[in-house]
C-alpha positions as CSV (number, residue, x, y, z in Angstrom):
1,M,44.9,-157.2,-153.2
2,E,43.2,-154.1,-151.9
3,D,46.7,-152.2,-151.8
4,S,47.5,-153.1,-155.4
5,L,44.1,-152.1,-156.6
6,Y,44.3,-148.8,-154.7
7,E,47.8,-148.0,-156.1
8,L,46.3,-148.8,-159.7
9,L,43.5,-146.4,-159.2
10,A,45.2,-143.7,-157.2
11,P,46.7,-141.8,-160.2
12,H,43.1,-141.4,-161.7
13,L,41.6,-140.1,-158.5
14,Q,41.1,-136.4,-157.4
15,P,43.8,-134.9,-155.2
16,R,41.6,-134.7,-152.0
17,I,40.7,-138.4,-152.5
18,T,44.3,-139.4,-152.9
19,N,45.1,-137.9,-149.5
20,H,42.6,-140.2,-148.0
21,D,44.0,-143.2,-145.9
22,A,43.9,-146.5,-147.8
23,T,43.5,-148.3,-144.5
24,D,40.0,-146.8,-144.0
25,P,37.4,-149.4,-143.7
26,T,35.0,-147.9,-146.1
27,T,37.8,-147.8,-148.7
28,I,38.7,-151.3,-148.1
29,Q,35.2,-152.5,-148.4
30,Y,34.6,-150.6,-151.6
31,L,37.8,-152.0,-153.1
32,N,36.6,-155.5,-152.2
33,R,33.5,-154.8,-154.0
34,L,35.2,-153.6,-157.0
35,S,37.1,-157.0,-157.2
36,T,34.0,-158.9,-157.4
37,L,32.6,-157.1,-160.4
38,S,33.0,-157.9,-163.9
39,L,34.4,-155.7,-166.5
40,Q,31.0,-154.9,-168.0
41,S,29.5,-153.9,-164.8
42,L,32.5,-151.6,-164.1
43,T,31.9,-149.8,-167.4
44,S,28.3,-149.8,-167.5
45,T,26.4,-150.0,-164.2
46,E,29.0,-148.8,-161.7
47,P,29.5,-145.3,-162.8
48,Q,25.7,-144.8,-162.7
49,S,25.5,-146.4,-159.2
50,L,28.3,-144.2,-158.0
51,S,26.6,-141.2,-159.5
52,Q,23.2,-142.0,-157.9
53,S,24.8,-142.7,-154.6
54,S,26.7,-139.4,-154.8
55,H,23.4,-137.4,-155.7
56,S,21.5,-139.1,-152.9
57,T,24.2,-138.4,-150.4
58,L,24.3,-134.9,-151.4
59,L,20.6,-134.5,-150.9
60,S,21.0,-136.1,-147.5
61,L,23.7,-133.6,-146.7
62,Q,21.8,-130.7,-147.9
63,A,18.7,-131.6,-145.8
64,L,20.8,-132.3,-142.8
65,S,22.5,-129.0,-143.3
66,N,19.2,-127.4,-143.6
67,R,17.8,-129.1,-140.6
68,S,20.9,-128.9,-138.2
69,H,22.8,-125.9,-139.3
70,K,22.7,-124.3,-136.0
71,A,24.3,-127.4,-134.3
72,F,26.9,-127.4,-137.1
73,I,27.8,-123.8,-136.4
74,T,28.0,-124.4,-132.6
75,S,30.1,-127.5,-133.3
76,A,32.3,-125.5,-135.5
77,D,32.7,-122.7,-132.9
78,S,33.5,-125.2,-130.1
79,L,36.0,-127.0,-132.4
80,S,37.8,-123.6,-133.0
81,A,37.7,-123.0,-129.3
82,L,39.5,-126.2,-128.6
83,R,42.7,-124.6,-129.6
84,T,42.6,-122.3,-126.6
85,S,40.5,-124.3,-124.1
86,I,42.7,-127.5,-124.1
87,P,45.9,-125.6,-123.3
88,Q,44.1,-123.7,-120.5
89,L,42.6,-126.9,-119.2
90,S,46.0,-128.4,-119.1
91,R,47.5,-125.3,-117.3
92,E,44.7,-125.4,-114.6
93,T,45.1,-129.0,-114.2
94,R,48.8,-128.5,-113.5
95,E,47.8,-125.6,-110.9
96,L,45.4,-127.9,-109.2
97,R,47.9,-130.7,-109.0
98,D,50.4,-128.2,-107.4
99,A,47.7,-126.8,-105.0
100,I,46.6,-130.2,-103.6
101,P,49.5,-130.5,-101.0
102,K,48.7,-127.0,-99.7
103,L,45.2,-127.9,-99.6
104,D,46.0,-131.0,-97.6
105,E,48.3,-129.0,-95.3
106,E,45.5,-126.4,-94.5
107,A,43.0,-129.2,-94.1
108,M,45.2,-130.9,-91.5
109,R,45.8,-127.4,-89.7
110,F,42.0,-126.8,-89.6
111,S,41.4,-130.1,-88.2
112,S,43.9,-129.7,-85.5
113,K,42.7,-126.3,-84.6
114,Y,39.0,-126.9,-84.5
115,S,39.3,-130.4,-82.9
116,K,36.6,-131.1,-80.2
117,T,39.4,-132.4,-78.0
118,A,41.3,-129.2,-78.0
119,E,40.2,-126.1,-76.1
120,N,40.4,-122.9,-78.2
121,V,38.9,-119.4,-78.2
122,A,37.7,-119.5,-81.8
123,L,35.8,-122.7,-81.3
124,D,34.2,-121.3,-78.2
125,R,33.2,-118.3,-79.9
126,R,31.6,-120.1,-82.8
127,K,29.7,-122.3,-80.3
128,K,28.4,-119.2,-78.6
129,A,27.4,-117.7,-81.8
130,M,25.5,-120.9,-82.7
131,Q,23.7,-121.0,-79.4
132,L,22.9,-117.4,-79.8
133,A,21.3,-118.1,-83.2
134,R,19.3,-120.9,-81.7
135,N,18.0,-118.8,-78.8
136,V,17.6,-115.5,-80.6
137,D,13.7,-115.7,-80.1
138,R,14.1,-116.1,-76.3
139,L,16.6,-113.4,-76.1
140,S,14.2,-111.0,-78.1
141,D,11.6,-111.8,-75.5
142,I,14.0,-110.9,-72.7
143,L,15.0,-107.6,-74.4
144,E,11.3,-106.6,-74.8
145,L,10.7,-106.9,-71.2
146,P,11.6,-103.4,-70.2
147,A,9.5,-101.9,-73.0
148,L,6.5,-104.1,-71.9
149,L,6.9,-103.1,-68.3
150,S,7.2,-99.3,-69.1
151,T,4.0,-99.8,-71.4
152,A,2.2,-101.4,-68.5
153,V,3.0,-98.6,-66.1
154,S,2.4,-95.8,-68.4
155,S,-1.1,-97.3,-69.3
156,A,-1.9,-97.9,-65.6
157,A,-0.9,-94.1,-64.9
158,A,-3.1,-93.0,-67.7
159,N,-6.0,-95.1,-66.6
160,S,-5.7,-94.5,-63.0
161,G,-8.2,-91.6,-63.0
162,V,-10.5,-93.3,-65.5
163,A,-11.0,-97.0,-64.6
164,G,-9.7,-98.3,-61.2
165,A,-10.1,-101.9,-62.4
166,S,-8.0,-101.6,-65.6
167,S,-5.3,-99.7,-63.7
168,S,-5.3,-102.3,-61.0
169,T,-4.9,-105.2,-63.5
170,T,-2.2,-103.3,-65.4
171,Y,-0.2,-102.6,-62.2
172,S,-0.6,-106.2,-61.3
173,S,0.8,-107.2,-64.7
174,A,3.6,-104.8,-64.4
175,L,4.6,-106.2,-60.9
176,D,4.4,-109.7,-62.3
177,L,6.8,-108.7,-65.1
178,Y,9.0,-107.2,-62.6
179,A,9.1,-110.3,-60.5
180,H,9.9,-112.2,-63.5
181,I,12.9,-110.0,-64.3
182,K,14.0,-110.4,-60.7
183,R,14.1,-114.2,-61.1
184,L,16.0,-114.0,-64.3
185,Q,18.4,-111.9,-62.2
186,T,18.7,-114.5,-59.6
187,L,19.1,-117.4,-62.0
188,Y,21.7,-115.6,-64.2
189,P,23.7,-113.2,-61.9
190,D,26.6,-112.9,-64.3
191,S,24.8,-112.2,-67.5
192,P,25.5,-108.7,-68.7
193,L,22.3,-108.8,-70.7
194,V,20.1,-109.7,-67.8
195,E,21.8,-107.2,-65.6
196,D,21.1,-104.4,-68.1
197,V,17.4,-105.5,-68.4
198,A,17.2,-105.5,-64.6
199,A,18.5,-101.9,-64.6
200,Q,16.0,-100.5,-67.0
201,A,13.2,-102.3,-64.9
202,E,14.5,-100.6,-61.8
203,D,14.2,-97.3,-63.7
204,V,10.6,-98.1,-64.7
205,M,9.8,-99.2,-61.1
206,R,10.9,-95.8,-59.8
207,D,8.4,-94.2,-62.2
208,M,5.8,-96.6,-60.9
209,T,6.7,-95.6,-57.3
210,T,6.3,-91.9,-58.1
211,N,2.9,-92.8,-59.8
212,L,1.8,-94.6,-56.9
213,I,2.8,-91.9,-54.3
214,Y,1.0,-89.2,-56.5
215,G,-2.1,-91.7,-56.4
216,L,-1.9,-91.4,-52.8
217,R,-2.2,-87.7,-52.9
218,A,-5.4,-87.9,-55.1
219,H,-8.8,-86.4,-54.1
220,N,-11.6,-88.6,-52.8
221,L,-9.2,-91.6,-52.2
222,R,-11.3,-94.7,-51.3
223,L,-10.2,-97.5,-48.9
224,A,-9.9,-100.1,-51.7
225,A,-7.8,-97.9,-53.8
226,A,-5.5,-96.9,-50.9
227,M,-5.2,-100.4,-49.7
228,R,-4.1,-101.5,-53.3
229,M,-1.6,-98.8,-53.7
230,V,0.0,-99.4,-50.4
231,S,0.3,-103.3,-51.2
232,W,1.8,-102.3,-54.7
233,L,4.2,-99.9,-52.8
234,R,5.2,-102.8,-50.5
235,R,6.2,-104.9,-53.6
236,V,7.8,-102.1,-55.6
237,A,9.8,-100.6,-52.7
238,P,10.3,-103.3,-50.1
239,E,13.2,-101.4,-48.6
240,L,10.9,-98.7,-47.2
241,E,9.5,-101.5,-44.8
242,T,12.9,-101.7,-42.9
243,L,13.6,-97.9,-43.0
244,H,11.6,-97.7,-39.8
245,R,13.9,-98.6,-36.9
246,G,12.8,-101.7,-35.0
247,S,10.5,-102.8,-38.0
248,T,10.9,-106.3,-39.5
249,P,10.0,-107.2,-43.1
250,G,6.4,-108.3,-43.4
251,K,5.4,-106.8,-40.0
252,G,4.3,-103.4,-39.1
253,E,3.9,-100.4,-41.3
254,G,7.6,-99.5,-41.8
255,A,7.9,-96.2,-43.6
256,F,4.7,-96.6,-45.5
257,G,2.6,-95.3,-42.8
258,A,4.4,-92.0,-42.6
259,L,4.4,-92.0,-46.4
260,F,0.8,-92.3,-46.6
261,L,0.2,-89.7,-43.9
262,V,2.4,-87.2,-45.6
263,C,0.6,-87.8,-49.0
264,R,-2.9,-87.3,-47.4
265,L,-1.7,-84.3,-45.6
266,A,-0.5,-82.8,-48.8
267,N,-3.9,-83.5,-50.3
268,L,-5.5,-81.7,-47.2
269,V,-3.3,-78.7,-47.6
270,S,-4.0,-78.4,-51.3
271,T,-7.8,-78.7,-50.6
272,L,-7.5,-76.0,-47.9
273,E,-5.5,-73.7,-50.4
274,A,-8.6,-73.7,-52.6
275,L,-10.1,-71.4,-49.8
276,D,-7.4,-68.7,-50.6
277,P,-9.8,-66.2,-52.1
278,L,-11.9,-66.4,-48.8
279,R,-8.5,-66.4,-46.7
280,E,-7.6,-63.1,-48.5
281,L,-10.8,-61.5,-47.5
282,A,-10.2,-62.8,-44.0
283,D,-6.8,-61.2,-44.0
284,Q,-8.1,-58.0,-45.1
285,E,-10.7,-58.0,-42.1
286,T,-7.6,-58.8,-39.8
287,Q,-5.9,-55.8,-41.0
288,K,-8.8,-53.5,-40.5
289,R,-9.4,-55.0,-37.0
290,L,-5.7,-54.4,-36.1
291,G,-6.1,-50.9,-37.6
292,N,-9.0,-50.2,-35.3
293,V,-7.0,-51.4,-32.3
294,D,-4.1,-49.1,-33.3
295,K,-6.5,-46.2,-33.4
296,R,-7.7,-46.9,-30.0
297,D,-4.2,-47.0,-28.7
298,G,-3.5,-43.6,-30.4
299,V,-1.5,-44.9,-33.3
300,S,-2.2,-43.5,-36.8
301,A,-3.5,-46.1,-39.1
302,H,-5.3,-46.1,-42.3
303,A,-8.3,-48.5,-42.2
304,G,-11.7,-48.5,-43.5
305,P,-14.9,-49.6,-42.0
306,W,-14.7,-53.1,-40.6
307,S,-17.6,-55.5,-41.2
308,E,-17.0,-57.4,-37.9
309,G,-15.8,-60.6,-39.4
310,H,-18.5,-61.8,-41.8
311,Q,-16.0,-62.9,-44.5
312,T,-13.8,-64.4,-41.7
313,E,-16.8,-66.5,-40.5
314,K,-17.4,-67.9,-44.0
315,F,-13.7,-68.8,-44.3
316,L,-13.7,-70.6,-41.0
317,K,-16.8,-72.4,-41.6
318,R,-15.7,-73.8,-44.9
319,Y,-12.3,-74.4,-43.4
320,I,-13.5,-76.4,-40.5
321,E,-15.9,-78.6,-42.7
322,I,-13.1,-79.5,-45.0
323,Y,-10.7,-80.1,-42.1
324,R,-13.2,-82.3,-40.1
325,E,-14.0,-84.4,-43.3
326,Q,-10.5,-84.8,-44.5
327,S,-8.9,-85.3,-41.0
328,F,-11.3,-88.0,-40.2
329,A,-10.9,-89.7,-43.5
330,I,-7.1,-89.6,-43.2
331,I,-6.9,-91.3,-39.9
332,S,-9.8,-93.7,-40.5
333,L,-8.1,-95.0,-43.8
334,Y,-4.8,-95.1,-41.8
335,K,-6.2,-97.4,-39.1
336,N,-7.9,-99.6,-41.7
337,I,-4.9,-100.1,-43.8
338,F,-2.2,-100.3,-41.1
339,S,-2.1,-102.2,-37.7
340,P,-0.5,-100.0,-35.0
341,D,1.6,-101.6,-32.4
342,I,-0.1,-99.6,-29.7
343,S,-3.7,-98.9,-28.7
344,E,-5.8,-95.8,-29.7
345,S,-5.7,-94.6,-26.1
346,D,-2.0,-94.6,-26.0
347,L,-1.9,-92.8,-29.4
348,A,-4.4,-90.2,-27.8
349,I,-2.2,-89.7,-24.9
350,V,1.1,-89.3,-26.7
351,G,-0.4,-87.0,-29.5
352,L,-2.5,-84.8,-27.2
353,R,0.1,-84.2,-24.5
354,G,2.7,-83.5,-27.0
355,L,0.7,-80.4,-28.0
356,D,1.4,-78.8,-24.7
357,S,5.0,-77.3,-24.9
358,R,5.4,-77.4,-21.1
359,S,5.1,-81.2,-20.8
360,K,6.8,-83.6,-23.2
361,P,6.3,-87.1,-22.0
362,S,7.9,-90.0,-23.8
363,L,5.9,-92.8,-25.4
364,A,7.0,-95.3,-22.6
365,Q,5.8,-92.8,-20.0
366,A,2.4,-92.7,-21.7
367,T,1.9,-96.4,-22.2
368,G,4.1,-97.8,-19.5
369,K,5.8,-100.3,-21.8
370,E,9.5,-100.4,-21.7
371,D,9.9,-102.4,-24.9
372,L,8.7,-99.5,-26.9
373,L,11.9,-97.7,-26.1
374,Q,13.7,-100.0,-28.6
375,C,11.7,-98.9,-31.7
376,L,10.2,-95.7,-33.0
377,P,6.4,-95.2,-32.5
378,P,4.0,-95.4,-35.3
379,A,3.6,-92.3,-37.6
380,L,0.1,-91.9,-36.2
381,A,1.4,-91.2,-32.8
382,T,2.3,-87.7,-33.6
383,F,0.2,-87.0,-36.7
384,P,-2.9,-85.9,-34.9
385,M,-0.8,-83.3,-32.9
386,H,0.3,-81.8,-36.4
387,L,-3.3,-81.7,-37.5
388,V,-4.4,-80.0,-34.4
389,Q,-1.7,-77.5,-34.6
390,L,-2.8,-76.7,-38.2
391,L,-6.4,-75.9,-36.9
392,T,-5.5,-74.1,-33.7
393,E,-3.0,-71.8,-35.6
394,T,-5.8,-71.0,-38.0
395,L,-8.4,-70.3,-35.1
396,R,-5.9,-68.3,-33.3
397,T,-5.3,-66.1,-36.3
398,Y,-8.8,-65.5,-37.7
399,L,-11.3,-66.3,-34.7
400,P,-10.8,-62.8,-33.1
401,N,-12.3,-61.2,-36.3
402,V,-15.6,-62.6,-35.6
403,Q,-17.2,-60.2,-33.2
404,D,-20.9,-61.6,-33.1
405,K,-21.2,-64.0,-30.1
406,S,-23.8,-66.3,-31.9
407,S,-21.5,-66.6,-35.0
408,R,-18.6,-67.3,-32.8
409,E,-20.4,-69.8,-30.8
410,S,-21.5,-71.5,-34.0
411,L,-17.9,-71.8,-35.0
412,L,-16.9,-73.2,-31.7
413,T,-19.7,-75.7,-31.9
414,Q,-18.4,-76.8,-35.3
415,V,-15.0,-77.1,-33.7
416,L,-16.5,-79.1,-31.0
417,Y,-18.0,-81.6,-33.4
418,C,-14.8,-81.8,-35.3
419,A,-13.0,-82.5,-32.1
420,A,-15.6,-85.3,-31.2
421,S,-15.3,-86.8,-34.7
422,L,-11.5,-87.2,-34.2
423,G,-12.3,-88.4,-30.7
424,R,-13.9,-91.5,-32.2
425,L,-10.5,-92.4,-33.5
426,G,-8.6,-91.5,-30.4
427,G,-7.8,-87.9,-31.3
428,D,-10.1,-85.7,-29.1
429,F,-8.8,-82.3,-28.8
430,S,-11.8,-80.4,-27.2
431,L,-9.6,-79.5,-24.1
432,I,-6.9,-77.9,-26.1
433,V,-9.1,-75.2,-27.6
434,T,-9.3,-73.5,-24.2
435,E,-5.6,-72.9,-24.3
436,L,-5.9,-70.9,-27.5
437,T,-4.0,-67.5,-26.9
438,T,-4.3,-64.1,-28.8
439,T,-2.7,-60.9,-28.6
440,E,-5.3,-59.6,-26.6
441,D,-5.6,-60.8,-22.9
442,E,-9.2,-59.9,-22.5
443,R,-10.0,-62.0,-25.5
444,D,-8.4,-65.1,-24.1
445,E,-10.8,-65.1,-21.1
446,T,-13.8,-64.4,-23.3
447,M,-12.8,-67.3,-25.6
448,A,-12.3,-69.7,-22.9
449,C,-15.6,-68.8,-21.2
450,E,-17.4,-69.1,-24.5
451,W,-15.8,-72.5,-25.2
452,E,-16.8,-73.6,-21.7
453,E,-20.3,-72.4,-22.3
454,V,-20.5,-74.2,-25.8
455,M,-19.4,-77.5,-24.1
456,R,-21.8,-77.1,-21.2
457,K,-24.7,-76.6,-23.6
458,H,-23.9,-79.6,-25.5
459,R,-23.6,-81.8,-22.5
460,T,-27.0,-80.5,-21.1
461,L,-28.6,-81.1,-24.8
462,A,-27.1,-84.6,-25.0
463,G,-28.4,-85.4,-21.4
464,R,-31.8,-84.2,-22.3
465,L,-32.2,-86.1,-25.5
466,E,-30.8,-89.1,-23.7
467,Q,-33.5,-88.7,-21.0
468,L,-36.2,-88.6,-23.7
469,T,-35.0,-91.8,-25.4
470,V,-33.9,-93.8,-22.5
471,G,-37.6,-94.9,-21.9
472,N,-37.8,-96.4,-25.4
473,A,-34.5,-98.3,-25.0
474,T,-34.6,-102.0,-23.9
475,P,-33.0,-102.8,-20.6
476,G,-29.2,-103.4,-21.0
477,S,-29.0,-101.7,-24.3
478,R,-26.9,-98.6,-24.7
479,S,-28.4,-95.4,-25.8
480,P,-27.9,-94.4,-29.5
481,L,-27.4,-90.7,-28.4
482,R,-24.5,-91.6,-26.1
483,E,-22.7,-93.4,-29.0
484,A,-23.4,-90.4,-31.3
485,S,-22.7,-87.8,-28.8
486,P,-19.8,-85.6,-29.8
487,V,-19.1,-85.0,-26.2
488,H,-16.6,-87.4,-24.5
């Protein structure tokens, strides 16, 4: 019935309405409603109802358009884009469908290549990279060790002349860092990183060794500082302990004793070189004295008036004072730091007999110990000989300039006290002064006689003072003068 009614009304409808589908549910519902109305309602109330409904619908559409016009525009744009997006989506869908087999093939190849059961270089490299990322902080700490070590050594070298305690702590910290690096090298001998860090640490340790050697040459070196420096050198350069033939690690002085004596000797020489202005004046007096001698022999020479060695006397007094103080300090420091394998008397016999060029006994002849032939003697065995040669050469050169007998005896007395000072450490050279030779034969006999006279006066004075104090001493006790007497 709805179809018949629709066909009846279709010629009277507008063209856009006739294009409407007759099977639309709204159209069917309205046609069913029309079939229930009377003729009067169709002619009177239905047009008004339709007009009212159309106007209400128009108002609703206007309000909706005013309220949601942006959404309508967006929807219209999206609807217009569907003409191109839908074909594109279809095309990309076909491409994805065609790529799925290739993707599956690549996934299978990746799975077989990076399988944990198979060994391959790429997977190992990736594992190493991941391990490196996890341990980057530890590696950074290891890479900073050479810089920390260099900073500690530089700080200790800068503070060595300011605060001994701070430099001691800094050097100890540097040695602890170096020991830690050596442990890492032992634990990881095949690691290029640890090997490079150890090489840089070795360079810093060489700088530290140089600083310590310069420290041993410092002025006014104390026993505590010297012992610390030697102990640090033993840790920094343990190979020096075995350079001395016959030495074993941890026993004996090795090459450290000779190194210590050489450094202190350099300090002594530099201290004596500070007397160069006085030495130059003494050299001028020597030239004047030799010029006067040449005149007496009939040789022409240009020489001014000679002051009979006053400048030379000043130079020798100061020279002997410095020599006595520094030589005693050097040997006493050595004996406190190192433990010689032979006694002081053995050192004295070897050192003093070696001064005589006519007799050159071996250490075994002096001590009577055959086992000493298997190893070199300590450095102190020959060091006093060099010290005495240093003094005797100076005396041989400049003592003839001093013409005043009392001044010359004063200098010889000073030399006697110096010999007695070294004698307390096993290096008495009082008998060697009598063998001083000059270019003048008559001066040889005069100097020997004066030296004997000085020694005789000292022995007499010491005996008288001992007699004066022996009454105040308790029975069985030793006289303090005998212990303090410079004559042995």
